[in-house]
Phi, psi and omega in degrees: 000133183289142174276139175225156184279127175268318181192176179236136173273119182267120185243146178280134171227138185298323177204177186292344178271350183289138177248358180207177180293135187272355181097006175298158178297151181298326179294314181290326177296315179296320178300320179295318178296314180297320177299318177298322178296320179292316183295314185268345184082136184303318181297324179291337182268311186240000182063228180268006179277175178274152174251113175271121180234131179286133179232138173263179184304309184299319181289324177299321182283346179280170178265010181293328183302320184294352177282347179253139181305127183295337181281345183251339187261134170249120179279109182263113184270121181296148181294344180275352181290125177279126185272129173222176183299322180298317179295315180300320177297318180295316179298316178299320178298316179294321179297323178296335178272002175101002180284144173267148181237130175242140174262121183276143175045055186298131168230144187278075175245177184299318181297310181295323181299329177294331183272340187307316180299334180277342188282141170265323184233135176242124182259128176248124174278107187284356171280319180276328180230085183305148184307319183290348180261354185240017183304316181296315179297320180296314179300317179297316180295319178295321177297330178273009176065035176272147171274132183251135179239125177265117179266151175067039172287123183241345183227161175301319182298317179296317178300312182295320179294316179298319179297315178300324181288342178117001176297140181253335181237150186218147182213138177156173183300328179310322185281341174285328181287000000 
């Protein structure tokens, strides 16, 4: 079966020579990514694929998200975002407008568990949470009809194992090779 692109995770880099995050605040980094989407047009950046953009609490609560087409944007909620009732209400409001929500670097803690019912996509960083240690979480998420994304896939074996476990989306260096 052919692999096809579902979406791109859009990340902030200070300049074209940067290979990693420069330490800018998450709000200013997201603002820079969103600005790039406006300047180049969403279609020019991701084509017909989805744009995964990391959002912190403040940016989720702002009205900037609504400037991007809900059918193209996946709101990726950082694992550092503290969940409260106000945030949950905002996420439900965005979902009613058609936005998809992904939980980044999911770990099964109290904070993340509050967000799970709102999530469409759950991302597991398989470097931080190896596949053999998350089988129960994966089964529960699949039973709840969540789309699972395995991050940091680097080998054919990791890709095949994640696929066997039920992951539907994959991200990592393996796909660059």
